[in-house]
N, CA, C and O atoms as a printed pandas DataFrame, in Angstrom:
     atom_number atom_name residue_name chain_id  residue_number  x_coord  y_coord  z_coord
0              1         N          MET        A               1    0.844   -1.184    0.000
1              2        CA          MET        A               1    0.000    0.000    0.000
2              3         C          MET        A               1    0.885    1.242    0.000
3              4         O          MET        A               1    1.848    1.330    0.762
4              5         N          HIS        A               2    0.549    2.195   -0.860
5              6        CA          HIS        A               2    1.288    3.454   -0.962
6              7         C          HIS        A               2    1.111    4.254    0.334
7              8         O          HIS        A               2    0.034    4.232    0.929
8              9         N          PRO        A               3    2.176    4.970    0.780
9             10        CA          PRO        A               3    2.079    5.749    2.023
10            11         C          PRO        A               3    0.904    6.718    2.066
11            12         O          PRO        A               3    0.293    6.902    3.118
12            13         N          LEU        A               4    0.577    7.345    0.923
13            14        CA          LEU        A               4   -0.553    8.271    0.926
14            15         C          LEU        A               4   -1.873    7.546    1.148
15            16         O          LEU        A               4   -2.795    8.106    1.740
16            17         N          GLU        A               5   -1.972    6.311    0.679
17            18        CA          GLU        A               5   -3.201    5.552    0.922
18            19         C          GLU        A               5   -3.364    5.274    2.412
19            20         O          GLU        A               5   -4.472    5.345    2.943
20            21         N          ARG        A               6   -2.257    4.958    3.087
21            22        CA          ARG        A               6   -2.336    4.720    4.538
22            23         C          ARG        A               6   -2.743    5.996    5.261
23            24         O          ARG        A               6   -3.589    5.968    6.155
24            25         N          VAL        A               7   -2.142    7.112    4.872
25            26        CA          VAL        A               7   -2.491    8.395    5.492
26            27         C          VAL        A               7   -3.937    8.728    5.195
27            28         O          VAL        A               7   -4.658    9.197    6.076
28            29         N          GLY        A               8   -4.376    8.492    3.961
29            30        CA          GLY        A               8   -5.734    8.806    3.558
30            31         C          GLY        A               8   -6.782    8.055    4.355
31            32         O          GLY        A               8   -7.909    8.530    4.498
32            33         N          GLN        A               9   -6.431    6.895    4.873
33            34        CA          GLN        A               9   -7.400    6.126    5.647
34            35         C          GLN        A               9   -7.801    6.839    6.920
35            36         O          GLN        A               9   -8.938    6.698    7.369
36            37         N          ARG        A              10   -6.906    7.593    7.508
37            38        CA          ARG        A              10   -7.259    8.309    8.740
38            39         C          ARG        A              10   -7.420    9.796    8.513
39            40         O          ARG        A              10   -7.833   10.523    9.416
40            41         N          GLY        A              11   -7.094   10.260    7.304
41            42        CA          GLY        A              11   -7.269   11.673    6.983
42            43         C          GLY        A              11   -6.004   12.451    7.219
43            44         O          GLY        A              11   -5.352   12.289    8.250
44            45         N          LEU        A              12   -5.645   13.299    6.270
45            46        CA          LEU        A              12   -4.422   14.078    6.399
46            47         C          LEU        A              12   -4.450   15.007    7.599
47            48         O          LEU        A              12   -3.408   15.309    8.180
48            49         N          GLU        A              13   -5.650   15.464    7.975
49            50        CA          GLU        A              13   -5.710   16.411    9.083
50            51         C          GLU        A              13   -5.283   15.792   10.410
51            52         O          GLU        A              13   -4.961   16.517   11.351
52            53         N          SER        A              14   -5.275   14.453   10.500
53            54        CA          SER        A              14   -4.878   13.815   11.750
54            55         C          SER        A              14   -3.452   13.295   11.704
55            56         O          SER        A              14   -2.982   12.713   12.682
56            57         N          ALA        A              15   -2.747   13.491   10.586
57            58        CA          ALA        A              15   -1.371   13.033   10.465
58            59         C          ALA        A              15   -0.480   13.875   11.365
59            60         O          ALA        A              15   -0.439   15.099   11.241
60            61         N          ALA        A              16    0.236   13.214   12.275
61            62        CA          ALA        A              16    1.097   13.959   13.179
62            63         C          ALA        A              16    2.373   13.171   13.411
63            64         O          ALA        A              16    2.283   11.968   13.658
64            65         N          PRO        A              17    3.526   13.756   13.349
65            66        CA          PRO        A              17    3.703   15.099   12.800
66            67         C          PRO        A              17    3.602   15.075   11.278
67            68         O          PRO        A              17    3.830   14.044   10.645
68            69         N          ASP        A              18    3.263   16.205   10.712
69            70        CA          ASP        A              18    3.063   16.306    9.268
70            71         C          ASP        A              18    4.298   15.918    8.470
71            72         O          ASP        A              18    4.172   15.389    7.366
72            73         N          ALA        A              19    5.481   16.166    9.002
73            74        CA          ALA        A              19    6.712   15.866    8.270
74            75         C          ALA        A              19    6.809   14.383    7.949
75            76         O          ALA        A              19    7.399   14.022    6.931
76            77         N          ARG        A              20    6.247   13.509    8.786
77            78        CA          ARG        A              20    6.294   12.064    8.508
78            79         C          ARG        A              20    5.532   11.723    7.250
79            80         O          ARG        A              20    5.895   10.779    6.549
80            81         N          VAL        A              21    4.479   12.472    6.942
81            82        CA          VAL        A              21    3.709   12.227    5.724
82            83         C          VAL        A              21    4.603   12.476    4.518
83            84         O          VAL        A              21    4.681   11.637    3.620
84            85         N          GLY        A              22    5.277   13.622    4.490
85            86        CA          GLY        A              22    6.172   13.932    3.388
86            87         C          GLY        A              22    7.310   12.946    3.267
87            88         O          GLY        A              22    7.688   12.569    2.158
88            89         N          GLN        A              23    7.865   12.520    4.390
89            90        CA          GLN        A              23    8.964   11.564    4.365
90            91         C          GLN        A              23    8.508   10.198    3.882
91            92         O          GLN        A              23    9.279    9.475    3.252
92            93         N          ALA        A              24    7.274    9.839    4.168
93            94        CA          ALA        A              24    6.763    8.559    3.687
94            95         C          ALA        A              24    6.633    8.559    2.172
95            96         O          ALA        A              24    6.867    7.539    1.524
96            97         N          VAL        A              25    6.260    9.700    1.609
97            98        CA          VAL        A              25    6.076    9.813    0.164
98            99         C          VAL        A              25    7.406   10.095   -0.530
99           100         O          VAL        A              25    7.674    9.546   -1.598
100          101         N          LEU        A              26    8.234   10.939    0.064
101          102        CA          LEU        A              26    9.528   11.317   -0.512
102          103         C          LEU        A              26   10.626   11.068    0.525
103          104         O          LEU        A              26   11.084   12.009    1.174
104          105         N          PRO        A              27   11.052    9.813    0.689
105          106        CA          PRO        A              27   12.018    9.478    1.738
106          107         C          PRO        A              27   13.332   10.255    1.645
107          108         O          PRO        A              27   13.996   10.456    2.661
108          109         N          ALA        A              28   13.714   10.691    0.458
109          110        CA          ALA        A              28   14.968   11.431    0.306
110          111         C          ALA        A              28   14.919   12.790    0.986
111          112         O          ALA        A              28   15.960   13.426    1.152
112          113         N          THR        A              29   13.732   13.254    1.386
113          114        CA          THR        A              29   13.626   14.550    2.060
114          115         C          THR        A              29   13.970   14.457    3.547
115          116         O          THR        A              29   14.122   15.483    4.209
116          117         N          ARG        A              30   14.093   13.248    4.073
117          118        CA          ARG        A              30   14.404   13.074    5.502
118          119         C          ARG        A              30   15.732   13.758    5.812
119          120         O          ARG        A              30   16.733   13.492    5.146
120          121         N          GLY        A              31   15.752   14.618    6.792
121          122        CA          GLY        A              31   16.955   15.337    7.177
122          123         C          GLY        A              31   17.184   16.620    6.395
123          124         O          GLY        A              31   18.085   17.392    6.725
124          125         N          ILE        A              32   16.378   16.858    5.360
125          126        CA          ILE        A              32   16.513   18.072    4.549
126          127         C          ILE        A              32   15.362   19.020    4.845
127          128         O          ILE        A              32   15.575   20.206    5.097
128          129         N          VAL        A              33   14.132   18.492    4.813
129          130        CA          VAL        A              33   12.945   19.303    5.040
130          131         C          VAL        A              33   12.800   19.535    6.531
131          132         O          VAL        A              33   12.790   18.588    7.319
132          133         N          GLU        A              34   12.689   20.789    6.912
133          134        CA          GLU        A              34   12.617   21.137    8.327
134          135         C          GLU        A              34   11.190   21.254    8.851
135          136         O          GLU        A              34   10.941   21.007   10.031
136          137         N          GLU        A              35   10.253   21.627    7.984
137          138        CA          GLU        A              35    8.887   21.823    8.461
138          139         C          GLU        A              35    7.897   21.520    7.345
139          140         O          GLU        A              35    8.111   21.897    6.193
140          141         N          VAL        A              36    6.826   20.842    7.693
141          142        CA          VAL        A              36    5.737   20.546    6.761
142          143         C          VAL        A              36    4.435   20.834    7.492
143          144         O          VAL        A              36    4.250   20.424    8.638
144          145         N          VAL        A              37    3.548   21.533    6.830
145          146        CA          VAL        A              37    2.235   21.801    7.414
146          147         C          VAL        A              37    1.185   21.368    6.399
147          148         O          VAL        A              37    1.195   21.817    5.253
148          149         N          ILE        A              38    0.298   20.509    6.818
149          150        CA          ILE        A              38   -0.793   20.047    5.966
150          151         C          ILE        A              38   -2.091   20.544    6.584
151          152         O          ILE        A              38   -2.378   20.290    7.753
152          153         N          LYS        A              39   -2.854   21.245    5.792
153          154        CA          LYS        A              39   -4.154   21.741    6.252
154          155         C          LYS        A              39   -5.241   21.185    5.350
155          156         O          LYS        A              39   -5.135   21.264    4.126
156          157         N          ARG        A              40   -6.260   20.635    5.932
157          158        CA          ARG        A              40   -7.438   20.185    5.199
158          159         C          ARG        A              40   -8.597   21.005    5.727
159          160         O          ARG        A              40   -8.854   21.031    6.930
160          161         N          TRP        A              41   -9.285   21.666    4.838
161          162        CA          TRP        A              41  -10.378   22.540    5.230
162          163         C          TRP        A              41  -11.699   21.808    5.045
163          164         O          TRP        A              41  -11.916   21.153    4.025
164          165         N          LYS        A              42  -12.569   21.920    6.021
165          166        CA          LYS        A              42  -13.890   21.280    5.930
166          167         C          LYS        A              42  -14.766   21.961    4.894
167          168         O          LYS        A              42  -15.598   21.316    4.256
168          169         N          ALA        A              43  -14.582   23.245    4.729
169          170        CA          ALA        A              43  -15.391   23.985    3.763
170          171         C          ALA        A              43  -14.491   24.953    3.011
171          172         O          ALA        A              43  -13.511   25.464    3.552
172          173         N          GLY        A              44  -14.833   25.188    1.787
173          174        CA          GLY        A              44  -14.051   26.117    0.979
174          175         C          GLY        A              44  -14.968   26.971    0.134
175          176         O          GLY        A              44  -16.171   26.720    0.056
176          177         N          LEU        A              45  -14.411   27.956   -0.483
177          178        CA          LEU        A              45  -15.169   28.839   -1.348
178          179         C          LEU        A              45  -15.104   28.293   -2.772
179          180         O          LEU        A              45  -14.021   28.257   -3.356
180          181         N          PRO        A              46  -16.224   27.870   -3.348
181          182        CA          PRO        A              46  -16.183   27.251   -4.670
182          183         C          PRO        A              46  -15.899   28.220   -5.808
183          184         O          PRO        A              46  -15.478   27.790   -6.882
184          185         N          PHE        A              47  -16.111   29.491   -5.608
185          186        CA          PHE        A              47  -15.881   30.483   -6.652
186          187         C          PHE        A              47  -15.135   31.669   -6.051
187          188         O          PHE        A              47  -15.353   32.015   -4.890
188          189         N          PRO        A              48  -14.255   32.296   -6.835
189          190        CA          PRO        A              48  -13.563   33.480   -6.316
190          191         C          PRO        A              48  -14.566   34.589   -5.993
191          192         O          PRO        A              48  -15.543   34.778   -6.717
192          193         N          ARG        A              49  -14.326   35.303   -4.929
193          194        CA          ARG        A              49  -15.195   36.413   -4.545
194          195         C          ARG        A              49  -14.906   37.626   -5.415
195          196         O          ARG        A              49  -13.845   37.722   -6.032
196          197         N          ALA        A              50  -15.836   38.529   -5.458
197          198        CA          ALA        A              50  -15.643   39.774   -6.210
198          199         C          ALA        A              50  -14.430   40.512   -5.654
199          200         O          ALA        A              50  -14.285   40.643   -4.439
200          201         N          GLY        A              51  -13.570   40.987   -6.529
201          202        CA          GLY        A              51  -12.374   41.703   -6.108
202          203         C          GLY        A              51  -11.149   40.827   -5.909
203          204         O          GLY        A              51  -10.058   41.335   -5.652
204          205         N          ARG        A              52  -11.318   39.516   -6.026
205          206        CA          ARG        A              52  -10.204   38.603   -5.799
206          207         C          ARG        A              52   -9.061   38.834   -6.779
207          208         O          ARG        A              52   -7.907   38.573   -6.442
208          209         N          ALA        A              53   -9.352   39.315   -7.978
209          210        CA          ALA        A              53   -8.318   39.545   -8.993
210          211         C          ALA        A              53   -7.227   40.491   -8.494
211          212         O          ALA        A              53   -6.087   40.420   -8.954
212          213         N          THR        A              54   -7.563   41.365   -7.567
213          214        CA          THR        A              54   -6.561   42.295   -7.049
214          215         C          THR        A              54   -5.487   41.568   -6.236
215          216         O          THR        A              54   -4.411   42.121   -6.007
216          217         N          LEU        A              55   -5.761   40.346   -5.801
217          218        CA          LEU        A              55   -4.788   39.555   -5.037
218          219         C          LEU        A              55   -3.867   38.723   -5.922
219          220         O          LEU        A              55   -2.838   38.233   -5.456
220          221         N          GLN        A              56   -4.226   38.558   -7.190
221          222        CA          GLN        A              56   -3.539   37.598   -8.043
222          223         C          GLN        A              56   -2.033   37.813   -8.124
223          224         O          GLN        A              56   -1.276   36.848   -8.031
224          225         N          GLU        A              57   -1.588   39.025   -8.291
225          226        CA          GLU        A              57   -0.148   39.277   -8.409
226          227         C          GLU        A              57    0.598   38.792   -7.159
227          228         O          GLU        A              57    1.662   38.182   -7.265
228          229         N          GLY        A              58    0.049   39.061   -6.010
229          230        CA          GLY        A              58    0.681   38.608   -4.768
230          231         C          GLY        A              58    0.685   37.103   -4.613
231          232         O          GLY        A              58    1.604   36.541   -4.017
232          233         N          LEU        A              59   -0.333   36.443   -5.143
233          234        CA          LEU        A              59   -0.418   34.986   -5.032
234          235         C          LEU        A              59    0.523   34.273   -5.997
235          236         O          LEU        A              59    0.928   33.139   -5.741
236          237         N          THR        A              60    0.869   34.918   -7.087
237          238        CA          THR        A              60    1.665   34.235   -8.103
238          239         C          THR        A              60    3.117   34.689   -8.169
239          240         O          THR        A              60    3.892   34.138   -8.951
240          241         N          ARG        A              61    3.506   35.674   -7.373
241          242        CA          ARG        A              61    4.914   36.093   -7.408
242          243         C          ARG        A              61    5.777   35.070   -6.675
243          244         O          ARG        A              61    5.293   34.338   -5.812
244          245         N          SER        A              62    7.033   35.028   -7.021
245          246        CA          SER        A              62    7.956   34.063   -6.429
246          247         C          SER        A              62    8.218   34.392   -4.959
247          248         O          SER        A              62    8.445   35.547   -4.595
248          249         N          LEU        A              63    8.182   33.367   -4.135
249          250        CA          LEU        A              63    8.542   33.467   -2.722
250          251         C          LEU        A              63    9.691   32.509   -2.405
251          252         O          LEU        A              63    9.987   32.247   -1.240
252          253         N          ALA        A              64   10.334   31.988   -3.456
253          254        CA          ALA        A              64   11.379   30.972   -3.294
254          255         C          ALA        A              64   12.349   31.384   -2.194
255          256         O          ALA        A              64   12.771   32.539   -2.137
256          257         N          PRO        A              65   12.695   30.462   -1.339
257          258        CA          PRO        A              65   12.502   29.018   -1.378
258          259         C          PRO        A              65   11.214   28.512   -0.743
259          260         O          PRO        A              65   11.167   27.380   -0.261
260          261         N          ILE        A              66   10.194   29.316   -0.734
261          262        CA          ILE        A              66    8.873   28.865   -0.285
262          263         C          ILE        A              66    7.994   28.808   -1.516
263          264         O          ILE        A              66    7.979   29.746   -2.312
264          265         N          TRP        A              67    7.257   27.713   -1.684
265          266        CA          TRP        A              67    6.391   27.570   -2.841
266          267         C          TRP        A              67    4.972   27.326   -2.379
267          268         O          TRP        A              67    4.727   26.492   -1.507
268          269         N          LEU        A              68    4.044   28.050   -2.962
269          270        CA          LEU        A              68    2.627   27.862   -2.685
270          271         C          LEU        A              68    2.044   26.998   -3.796
271          272         O          LEU        A              68    2.445   27.113   -4.954
272          273         N          ALA        A              69    1.113   26.149   -3.450
273          274        CA          ALA        A              69    0.451   25.316   -4.450
274          275         C          ALA        A              69   -0.994   25.123   -4.029
275          276         O          ALA        A              69   -1.294   24.988   -2.843
276          277         N          GLY        A              70   -1.877   25.112   -5.002
277          278        CA          GLY        A              70   -3.272   24.846   -4.700
278          279         C          GLY        A              70   -4.207   25.507   -5.686
279          280         O          GLY        A              70   -3.813   26.386   -6.452
280          281         N          ASP        A              71   -5.444   25.071   -5.655
281          282        CA          ASP        A              71   -6.434   25.599   -6.583
282          283         C          ASP        A              71   -6.791   27.050   -6.291
283          284         O          ASP        A              71   -7.322   27.739   -7.162
284          285         N          TYR        A              72   -6.511   27.521   -5.095
285          286        CA          TYR        A              72   -6.849   28.889   -4.715
286          287         C          TYR        A              72   -5.928   29.926   -5.356
287          288         O          TYR        A              72   -6.188   31.124   -5.252
288          289         N          LEU        A              73   -4.857   29.484   -6.015
289          290        CA          LEU        A              73   -3.899   30.409   -6.608
290          291         C          LEU        A              73   -4.315   30.898   -7.984
291          292         O          LEU        A              73   -3.644   31.754   -8.560
292          293         N          GLY        A              74   -5.384   30.384   -8.511
293          294        CA          GLY        A              74   -5.836   30.798   -9.830
294          295         C          GLY        A              74   -7.322   30.544   -9.978
295          296         O          GLY        A              74   -8.039   30.385   -8.990
296          297         N          THR        A              75   -7.772   30.506  -11.204
297          298        CA          THR        A              75   -9.200   30.308  -11.438
298          299         C          THR        A              75   -9.501   29.051  -12.246
299          300         O          THR        A              75  -10.640   28.845  -12.664
300          301         N          TRP        A              76   -8.500   28.215  -12.467
301          302        CA          TRP        A              76   -8.730   26.988  -13.227
302          303         C          TRP        A              76   -8.895   25.786  -12.302
303          304         O          TRP        A              76   -8.901   24.646  -12.767
304          305         N          TYR        A              77   -9.027   26.026  -11.007
305          306        CA          TYR        A              77   -9.310   25.014   -9.996
306          307         C          TYR        A              77   -8.341   23.843  -10.063
307          308         O          TYR        A              77   -7.172   24.008   -9.715
308          309         N          THR        A              78   -8.780   22.671  -10.494
309          310        CA          THR        A              78   -7.906   21.496  -10.483
310          311         C          THR        A              78   -6.669   21.725  -11.337
311          312         O          THR        A              78   -5.565   21.352  -10.939
312          313         N          GLU        A              79   -6.836   22.325  -12.488
313          314        CA          GLU        A              79   -5.684   22.593  -13.361
314          315         C          GLU        A              79   -4.678   23.507  -12.662
315          316         O          GLU        A              79   -3.470   23.292  -12.761
316          317         N          THR        A              80   -5.169   24.513  -11.966
317          318        CA          THR        A              80   -4.281   25.402  -11.215
318          319         C          THR        A              80   -3.563   24.628  -10.120
319          320         O          THR        A              80   -2.368   24.828   -9.901
320          321         N          ALA        A              81   -4.275   23.752   -9.434
321          322        CA          ALA        A              81   -3.652   22.943   -8.380
322          323         C          ALA        A              81   -2.542   22.076   -8.955
323          324         O          ALA        A              81   -1.466   21.974   -8.365
324          325         N          VAL        A              82   -2.791   21.456  -10.090
325          326        CA          VAL        A              82   -1.787   20.599  -10.724
326          327         C          VAL        A              82   -0.584   21.431  -11.160
327          328         O          VAL        A              82    0.557   21.057  -10.887
328          329         N          GLN        A              83   -0.822   22.541  -11.826
329          330        CA          GLN        A              83    0.276   23.371  -12.322
330          331         C          GLN        A              83    1.128   23.933  -11.178
331          332         O          GLN        A              83    2.357   23.899  -11.244
332          333         N          THR        A              84    0.486   24.443  -10.145
333          334        CA          THR        A              84    1.248   25.022   -9.037
334          335         C          THR        A              84    1.932   23.940   -8.210
335          336         O          THR        A              84    3.020   24.160   -7.679
336          337         N          GLY        A              85    1.307   22.779   -8.099
337          338        CA          GLY        A              85    1.947   21.663   -7.405
338          339         C          GLY        A              85    3.202   21.203   -8.121
339          340         O          GLY        A              85    4.227   20.945   -7.491
340          341         N          LEU        A              86    3.119   21.100   -9.440
341          342        CA          LEU        A              86    4.278   20.711  -10.240
342          343         C          LEU        A              86    5.383   21.767  -10.137
343          344         O          LEU        A              86    6.559   21.431   -9.994
344          345         N          ALA        A              87    5.005   23.023  -10.208
345          346        CA          ALA        A              87    6.001   24.094  -10.087
346          347         C          ALA        A              87    6.664   24.072   -8.710
347          348         O          ALA        A              87    7.876   24.262   -8.604
348          349         N          ALA        A              88    5.887   23.843   -7.664
349          350        CA          ALA        A              88    6.442   23.775   -6.305
350          351         C          ALA        A              88    7.389   22.589   -6.166
351          352         O          ALA        A              88    8.476   22.718   -5.603
352          353         N          ALA        A              89    6.979   21.445   -6.676
353          354        CA          ALA        A              89    7.826   20.253   -6.597
354          355         C          ALA        A              89    9.117   20.445   -7.387
355          356         O          ALA        A              89   10.191   20.047   -6.933
356          357         N          THR        A              90    9.014   21.048   -8.556
357          358        CA          THR        A              90   10.197   21.297   -9.381
358          359         C          THR        A              90   11.160   22.250   -8.678
359          360         O          THR        A              90   12.370   22.021   -8.667
360          361         N          GLY        A              91   10.624   23.312   -8.096
361          362        CA          GLY        A              91   11.466   24.262   -7.376
362          363         C          GLY        A              91   12.130   23.637   -6.165
363          364         O          GLY        A              91   13.318   23.856   -5.928
364          365         N          ALA        A              92   11.381   22.865   -5.399
365          366        CA          ALA        A              92   11.940   22.215   -4.214
366          367         C          ALA        A              92   13.001   21.188   -4.616
367          368         O          ALA        A              92   14.052   21.093   -3.983
368          369         N          TRP        A              93   12.722   20.431   -5.658
369          370        CA          TRP        A              93   13.682   19.419   -6.122
370          371         C          TRP        A              93   14.981   20.090   -6.571
371          372         O          TRP        A              93   16.071   19.615   -6.251
372          373         N          ALA        A              94   14.866   21.192   -7.311
373          374        CA          ALA        A              94   16.059   21.910   -7.760
374          375         C          ALA        A              94   16.878   22.403   -6.572
375          376         O          ALA        A              94   18.108   22.394   -6.607
376          377         N          LEU        A              95   16.189   22.828   -5.533
377          378        CA          LEU        A              95   16.890   23.328   -4.351
378          379         C          LEU        A              95   17.621   22.205   -3.613
379          380         O          LEU        A              95   18.784   22.364   -3.243
380          381         N          VAL        A              96   16.957   21.088   -3.400
381          382        CA          VAL        A              96   17.579   20.021   -2.595
382          383         C          VAL        A              96   18.585   19.192   -3.381
383          384         O          VAL        A              96   19.335   18.416   -2.788
384          385         N          THR        A              97   18.616   19.338   -4.695
385          386        CA          THR        A              97   19.597   18.573   -5.484
386          387         C          THR        A              97   20.713   19.462   -6.037
387          388         O          THR        A              97   21.487   19.027   -6.890
388          389         N          ARG        A              98   20.798   20.700   -5.556
389          390        CA          ARG        A              98   21.900   21.571   -5.978
390          391         C          ARG        A              98   23.221   20.911   -5.636
391          392         O          ARG        A              98   23.340   20.296   -4.576
392          393         N          PRO        A              99   24.222   21.020   -6.507
393          394        CA          PRO        A              99   25.524   20.388   -6.236
394          395         C          PRO        A              99   26.151   20.807   -4.909
395          396         O          PRO        A              99   26.838   20.004   -4.277
396          397         N          ASP        A             100   25.928   22.054   -4.474
397          398        CA          ASP        A             100   26.529   22.496   -3.212
398          399         C          ASP        A             100   25.841   21.918   -1.983
399          400         O          ASP        A             100   26.337   22.076   -0.868
400          401         N          ARG        A             101   24.688   21.240   -2.173
401          402        CA          ARG        A             101   23.981   20.610   -1.057
402          403         C          ARG        A             101   24.319   19.125   -0.946
403          404         O          ARG        A             101   24.051   18.497    0.078
404          405         N          ILE        A             102   24.901   18.576   -1.991
405          406        CA          ILE        A             102   25.161   17.119   -2.014
406          407         C          ILE        A             102   26.522   16.839   -1.407
407          408         O          ILE        A             102   26.936   15.683   -1.327
């Protein structure tokens, strides 16, 4: 059984500490990643509120080495979640595999 399936059985919100979830999925991060926070919300806003566009620049600018990912970062919902998740993973991977870190 995949580590995420085991976590999914009890719900991500009850995973403690959160870093163990990431290490189960990406064991190479053990000793590199210092903090992981997983939040699962019981309710969410299905559509952007009026005026949300004014936040877009702040949500999409680079915060490296911190990466945000999720459907709330854009208006394409699942597609936005996939794109931002991939970008976050790519950025994190580039950081932890830099030659000066190995």
